[in-house]
Residue, then its C-alpha position, 0 to 999 in steps of 0.5 A: x499500500x503507498x503512504x506518502x507522509x513525510x513532511x519535509x520533501x519540499x525542503x529536501x528539494x529545495x535544497x536540491x536546487x541550492x546545492x545545484x546553484x552552488x554546484x554550477x556557481x564553482x563550475x562558472x568561477x572555476x572557468x573565469x579563471x581558466x579564460x583569465x589564465x589562457x586569453x587575458x585579454x577577456x578579463x579587460x573585455x569584462x572591466x570595459x563591459x562591467x563599465x559600459x553597463x554602469x553608464x547604461x544605468x546611470x544614463x537611464x536614471x539621468x534627465x539628459x536632453x541626448x539620453x536616446x543617442x547616448x544609450x544606442x551608442x552604449x549599446x553599441x559598445x556592449x555588442x562590440x565587447x561581446x562579440x569581441x569575447x566570442x571572437x576570443x574564445x571561439x579563436x582558442x577553441x572555447x565555445x562562445x557560450x563558455x563564460x554564461x551562467x549556467x543552469x541545469x534547468x534553464x527555464x527557472x533558472x534552477x530556483x524551482x520557480x518560473x513567476x510564482x508558479x512552479x517550475x515543471x522540474x520541480x514538480x518531477x523532482x518532487x515526485x522522484x523523491x517520493x519514489x525514492x523514499x517510499x519505493x513507489x516506482x518499485x510499487x507502481x511498476x507492478x500496479x499500473x495499466x499495463x499489468x491490469x488484469x480484466x480477466x480476474x473478474x467474472x463475466x455472469x450477470x451481477x444482480x445488483x449491478x445489471x452487467x457482469x464484474x467484468x464489464x462493470x470493470x472495463x467501463x470504470x477503467x475506460x472512464x478513468x483513462x480519459x479522465x488521464x488523458x484529458x486531465x490538464x483541461x478538464x477535472x473531475x473526481x472519482x468515488x471508488x467503493x465496494x467490497x475488499x480485494x475488487x481492486x480499487x486501490x490497484x486502481x488508484x495506483x494504476x493513476x497515480x502511475x498514469x499521472x507522475x509520468x505525465x509530471x503530475x504532482x499526486x499525493x497519496x495517503x491511507x484514509x488512517x493516515x491522513x486523519x492521523x497527520x490532521x490530529x497531529x497537527x491540529x491536537x498540537x502534537x506537531x505544529x511544525x511549519x513543514x506539516x503546515x506545508x504539507x497540508x498546504x501541498x495536500x490542498x495544492x497538489x494536481x491530484x490527491x487520493x485517499x485510499x480506504x476511507x471508511x476504516x479510521x476513528x472518525x470525530x468531530x474535527x477530523x470530519x471538519x477538516x476532511x470536508x474543509x480539504x474535500x470542499x477546498x480542492x473541488x473549488x480550487x478545481x482540483x481533482x481527488x480520487x477516494x477509495x473506501x470499502x463501505x457501502x454509500x448507505x455507511x458512508x451517509x451514515x458514518x459522515x455527515x450531510x456536508x461531506x456526503x453531498x460533495x461525494x455525490x454531487x462532486x464525484x463520479x461515482x464507481x461500484x466495484x463488484x464481484x468476487x475478492x480477485x485477490x484469492x484468484 
């Protein structure tokens, strides 16, 4: 079972960016030292370039009536200095970009953010970190659509469904695959319910795998672990900044999966927090997938009307039925 519960992964990823910047800074420093020894003329050009840049800044801030002409002249000087530097580098066997700033990710320049949005590389690093810490790669390499065996489901008509479990799981899987295909354009929520051993968790893992492969951020928690985190935080057992960040990440993750809802101990506090998380993700148009072994009647009895109404009104309800496929 997949349980993601670390509160320090975000900070760990940010440390990775700091390390990247430190490494590339040292590489550039070594290159500058190398070039200053082999091509001393470039060091003098750099002095002229910095002087010209200062003049441009002063001119921009001045009230000189001839400002435009001065700026044009300084711009031409800058271009000339850059061209001379490139010529010297190439003449001595170096690429013309040898002294440019170095970035592992040119999109975010190794900050993790493009403007206020997380860079694609940031999301991928979060995903990779989760996979490393919780061995998700091994789990998801086994539990994915390539290994989904429809033949484990009976082809006899199920009285309650009106169709066979085999046909039913194909219908559910087709809905899920459409959801994954259109994930970036059309948001949807799923509520999987049915007895144990019918493939709900397996299908949740299939969804996680498919979306992770598309560089989507996925938080996957069992319901007992999710409720435990809520209680730790709300009862001041762990009021750390990292845990607060983790709850913020749950709120903002592209996909939040809650597995085995109904196994946890329910309190008024936890019901309220579950509603807050589910409702905020609906309002923010963020997708959530929930699985439970409870029936819809049991869900309505266990949780309050506000939560149940969100499930029924904003989730695609999928009933799993048939025999326990784990015993086959």
